[in-house]
C-alpha positions in Angstrom: -97.8 -256.6 74.8 -97.7 -253.1 76.1 -95.7 -250.3 74.5 -94.8 -247.4 76.6 -94.4 -244.0 74.9 -92.2 -241.4 76.6 -93.8 -238.0 75.9 -91.5 -235.0 76.1 -92.5 -232.5 78.7 -94.4 -229.6 77.1 -94.1 -226.0 78.2 -96.0 -223.4 76.2 -93.8 -220.6 75.0 -94.1 -217.4 76.9 -94.0 -214.0 75.3 -91.3 -211.6 76.4 -93.9 -209.6 78.3 -95.1 -212.7 80.1 -91.6 -213.6 81.0 -91.0 -210.1 82.4 -94.2 -210.4 84.5 -93.2 -213.8 85.8 -89.7 -212.6 86.7 -91.1 -209.5 88.5 -93.6 -211.6 90.5 -91.0 -214.2 91.5 -88.5 -211.6 92.6 -91.0 -209.3 94.5 -93.5 -211.6 96.1 -91.3 -212.4 99.1 -91.2 -208.7 100.1 -95.0 -208.5 100.3 -96.7 -209.4 103.6 -100.2 -210.0 104.9 -101.2 -207.7 107.8 -103.9 -208.8 110.2 -105.3 -206.2 112.6 -107.3 -207.1 115.7 -109.4 -204.9 117.9 -112.4 -205.1 120.3 -115.5 -203.0 120.0 -118.6 -203.0 122.3 -122.3 -203.2 121.5 -125.1 -201.3 123.2 -125.0 -203.7 126.2 -121.2 -203.3 126.5 -120.6 -206.8 125.3 -117.1 -207.1 123.8 -117.1 -207.9 120.1 -113.7 -209.0 118.5 -113.0 -207.5 115.1 -110.5 -208.4 112.6 -109.3 -206.8 109.4 -106.5 -207.5 106.9 -104.4 -205.7 104.3 -101.0 -205.9 102.7 -97.6 -204.4 103.4 -94.1 -204.2 101.9 -90.8 -204.9 103.6 -88.6 -201.9 103.0 -85.4 -202.8 104.9 -83.7 -205.7 106.6 -84.2 -204.1 110.0 -87.8 -205.3 109.8 -89.6 -202.1 108.8 -92.8 -202.5 106.7 -94.9 -199.8 105.0 -98.6 -200.0 104.6 -101.7 -197.8 104.6 -102.8 -196.0 107.7 -106.4 -197.2 107.2 -105.1 -200.8 107.3 -103.9 -200.4 110.9 -106.2 -197.6 112.2 -107.7 -198.5 115.6 -105.8 -201.8 115.8 -105.0 -203.1 119.3 -102.9 -205.9 118.0 -101.1 -206.4 114.7 -99.8 -209.6 113.1 -97.6 -209.9 110.0 -97.4 -213.1 107.9 -94.4 -213.4 105.7 -94.4 -215.2 102.4 -92.8 -218.3 104.0 -95.9 -218.6 106.3 -94.2 -217.4 109.5 -96.2 -215.1 111.7 -94.8 -212.2 113.7 -96.3 -209.7 116.1 -95.8 -206.2 114.7 -95.3 -202.9 116.5 -96.7 -199.7 115.0 -93.7 -197.4 114.5 -95.6 -194.4 113.2 -98.7 -193.3 111.3 -99.8 -190.4 109.2 -103.5 -190.0 108.5 -103.0 -187.1 106.1 -101.0 -189.3 103.7 -102.7 -192.6 104.6 -99.3 -194.2 105.4 -98.0 -196.1 108.3 -94.9 -198.1 109.2 -94.6 -201.3 111.3 -91.7 -203.2 112.7 -91.2 -206.9 113.2 -88.3 -208.7 115.0 -87.7 -211.3 112.2 -84.0 -212.2 111.5 -82.6 -210.2 108.5 -81.9 -213.4 106.5 -85.6 -214.1 106.6 -86.6 -210.7 105.1 -86.7 -210.0 101.4 -86.6 -206.2 100.7 -88.4 -204.5 97.9 -86.5 -202.3 95.5 -87.8 -198.7 95.3 -88.2 -196.9 92.0 -88.9 -193.4 90.8 -92.4 -192.0 90.5 -91.5 -188.6 89.2 -91.1 -189.7 85.6 -94.2 -191.9 85.2 -96.3 -191.8 82.0 -99.8 -192.7 81.2 -99.9 -196.1 79.5 -96.9 -197.4 81.4 -97.2 -201.1 82.5 -97.7 -201.7 86.2 -98.2 -204.7 88.5 -99.9 -204.9 91.9 -99.2 -207.6 94.4 -101.3 -208.1 97.5 -103.7 -210.2 99.5 -107.2 -209.4 98.3 -110.0 -211.1 100.2 -107.4 -213.1 102.2 -106.0 -214.7 99.0 -102.2 -214.5 99.5 -99.6 -213.3 97.0 -102.1 -212.3 94.2 -100.8 -210.6 91.1 -102.7 -208.2 88.9 -101.4 -206.2 85.9 -102.4 -203.1 84.0 -101.3 -199.7 83.0 -101.1 -196.3 84.5 -104.5 -194.7 83.5 -103.5 -191.2 84.7 -101.6 -189.2 87.2 -104.2 -187.3 89.2 -103.2 -184.0 90.7 -105.3 -184.6 93.8 -107.7 -187.3 95.1 -110.1 -187.1 98.0 -110.2 -190.5 99.7 -111.7 -191.2 103.1 -111.6 -187.5 104.0 -107.9 -187.2 103.0 -106.6 -185.3 100.1 -103.7 -187.1 98.3 -101.5 -185.4 95.7 -100.1 -186.7 92.4 -101.9 -190.0 92.9 -101.3 -192.9 90.4 -104.5 -194.1 88.8 -104.3 -197.7 87.4 -106.6 -200.2 85.8 -104.7 -203.1 87.5 -107.3 -204.8 89.7 -107.1 -203.6 93.3 -109.5 -205.1 95.7 -110.1 -205.0 99.5 -107.0 -206.5 101.1 -104.7 -205.1 98.4 -104.3 -201.9 100.4 -100.8 -201.3 101.5 -99.3 -203.5 98.9 -96.8 -202.4 96.2 -97.4 -201.1 92.7 -94.5 -202.1 90.6 -93.1 -200.9 87.3 -91.8 -203.2 84.5 -88.4 -203.4 86.2 -89.9 -204.7 89.4 -89.3 -201.6 91.4 -92.0 -200.2 93.7 -93.4 -196.9 92.3 -96.4 -196.7 94.5 -98.4 -198.0 97.5 -101.9 -199.2 96.6 -104.4 -197.3 98.7 -107.9 -197.0 97.3 -110.4 -198.1 94.7 -113.4 -196.4 93.2 -116.2 -198.9 93.3 -120.0 -198.8 93.4 -120.1 -202.6 94.1 -117.3 -203.2 96.6 -115.1 -205.0 94.0 -112.6 -203.7 91.5 -114.0 -202.0 88.4 -110.6 -201.0 87.0 -110.2 -197.7 88.8 -107.5 -198.1 91.5 -105.2 -195.6 93.1 -101.7 -195.7 94.6 -99.6 -193.2 96.6 -96.5 -192.3 94.6 -93.2 -193.6 96.0 -91.6 -190.1 96.0 -94.3 -189.0 98.5 -94.0 -192.2 100.5 -90.2 -192.0 100.9 -90.4 -188.7 102.6 -93.2 -189.8 104.9 -91.7 -193.1 105.7 -88.4 -191.5 106.7 -90.1 -189.2 109.2 -92.3 -192.0 110.6 -89.3 -194.2 111.3 -87.3 -191.3 112.8 -90.0 -189.8 115.0 -93.3 -191.6 114.7 -95.2 -188.8 113.0 -94.9 -186.3 110.1 -94.4 -182.6 110.6 -96.7 -180.3 108.6 -96.5 -176.5 108.4 -99.1 -174.5 110.3 -100.3 -170.9 110.2 -102.5 -171.0 113.2 -105.7 -169.8 111.5 -109.3 -170.9 110.9 -110.3 -170.2 107.3 -113.2 -170.2 104.9 -113.3 -170.3 101.1 -114.7 -167.1 99.4 -117.4 -167.9 96.9 -118.2 -165.4 94.2 -121.6 -164.7 95.7 -119.9 -163.9 99.1 -117.4 -161.6 97.4 -120.2 -159.8 95.6 -122.3 -159.3 98.7 -119.3 -158.3 100.8 -118.0 -156.0 98.0 -114.6 -157.6 98.1 -112.1 -156.6 95.4 -111.5 -160.3 94.5 -113.8 -163.1 93.5 -111.8 -165.9 95.0 -109.5 -166.4 98.0 -109.4 -167.5 101.6 -111.1 -165.5 104.3 -109.4 -165.6 107.7 -112.2 -166.4 110.2 -110.0 -166.6 113.3 -106.3 -166.1 114.0 -105.1 -168.0 117.0 -103.3 -166.1 119.7 -99.5 -166.4 119.6 -99.7 -168.5 116.4 -97.5 -167.9 113.3 -100.2 -165.8 111.6 -100.8 -163.7 114.7 -97.1 -163.0 115.1 -97.0 -161.9 111.4 -99.8 -159.4 112.1 -102.6 -161.2 110.2 -106.2 -160.4 111.3 -109.2 -162.6 111.8 -112.9 -161.9 111.4 -114.8 -159.4 113.6 -118.5 -160.0 113.0 -121.0 -162.4 111.5 -123.0 -161.8 108.4 -125.8 -164.0 107.0 -125.6 -164.5 103.2 -128.5 -166.6 102.1 -128.4 -169.8 104.3 -124.8 -169.3 105.1 -123.1 -167.6 108.1 -119.9 -165.8 107.2 -117.5 -164.3 109.7 -116.1 -161.2 108.0 -113.7 -158.4 108.7 -110.6 -160.6 108.5 -107.8 -160.6 106.0 -108.3 -162.4 102.6 -105.4 -164.5 101.5 -105.0 -164.6 97.7 -101.5 -166.1 97.3 -98.8 -168.0 99.2 -95.2 -167.8 98.1 -96.4 -166.1 94.8 -98.8 -168.9 93.9 -102.5 -167.9 93.7 -104.9 -169.7 96.0 -108.6 -169.7 95.4 -109.8 -172.0 98.2 -108.9 -173.5 101.6 -107.9 -176.7 99.8 -105.5 -174.9 97.5 -103.9 -173.0 100.3 -103.4 -176.2 102.3 -101.9 -177.8 99.2 -99.5 -174.9 98.8 -98.6 -175.1 102.5 -97.5 -178.7 102.2 -94.8 -177.6 99.7 -93.0 -175.9 102.6 -91.6 -177.1 106.0 -92.2 -175.8 109.5 -89.8 -173.0 110.2 -89.8 -171.7 106.6 -90.6 -168.0 106.0 -93.0 -167.4 103.1 -94.7 -164.4 101.6 -98.5 -164.3 102.0 -100.5 -161.9 99.7 -103.5 -160.5 101.5 -106.3 -158.1 100.9 -107.1 -155.8 103.9 -109.4 -152.8 103.7 -109.5 -153.3 99.9 -105.7 -152.9 99.7 -103.3 -155.6 98.6 -100.1 -156.2 100.5 -97.5 -158.9 101.1 -96.7 -160.2 104.6 -93.9 -162.5 105.6 -94.9 -165.3 107.9 -92.7 -168.0 109.6 -94.6 -171.2 109.5 -95.0 -173.2 112.6 -95.4 -177.0 113.1 -99.0 -178.3 113.0 -99.9 -179.5 116.5 -100.6 -183.3 116.9 -104.3 -183.9 117.2 
């Protein structure tokens, strides 16, 4: 005689935090896509070698626009997007901005097949805040990692690009996560995963994301015109080091030396002057005789990087005050910024 026992189904109780994480993942995963880039390179004998890379992206509207990192699509000759339902779509590059490491794509999928991410606010983020990252690391689709905001870094040098107000997180971000969303505890996108610090090639708990308040501005310009306008002075510059200032007997220890002022550029029209002669200081060649910029719009600048950072706070066409040192005399000059030429 056999006795059958009916065991009740057992589901372990989830904590409130776990329930929150599960809800966020279930709600957001459909808006995260896999991006495959394909290109062809040539070896020494001009033999074509197909190359393929992958990354992540996020659907931002029902028109089919997707945001990702520039480095995910850089050099691609063909782009393919795979949605969470497994369907694959050829993607067109709408616009790219190397300086912010952002790009937008477009696919012709029907609106009802697209799940759109909700965008949040990155201006009020705090260290210790819970975050979640969704992406496709190493080709593993729809992977979720969690962590906290480790810090908000004022600047970050990544791949030759300086990013501002970058979100640092210990949520695991691996190759293939690039371009995917960083979410807050309400499931809204607060950043776009962009880089990791790693001596081994894998995640060591130091990942970075572009804040969404930066991304929104860039994305809008990329969709509207395919590129981002940056202000431009039309100068070549060099950072003044204290030893340069001492040797050249400058009245300031820090600032930006104008090496060359481009003819008919904004700086030239404002009357700024470039260098006139070369001087060797130790192993360095310095072009001297030009104006020294010490402040832009009232904010002190001690290096080319700081001046470039201050410039990004303004738009082409804006008139700003530049504080310069000329012939050991300080003066303020108004300059109307131009638009940086496309390289």
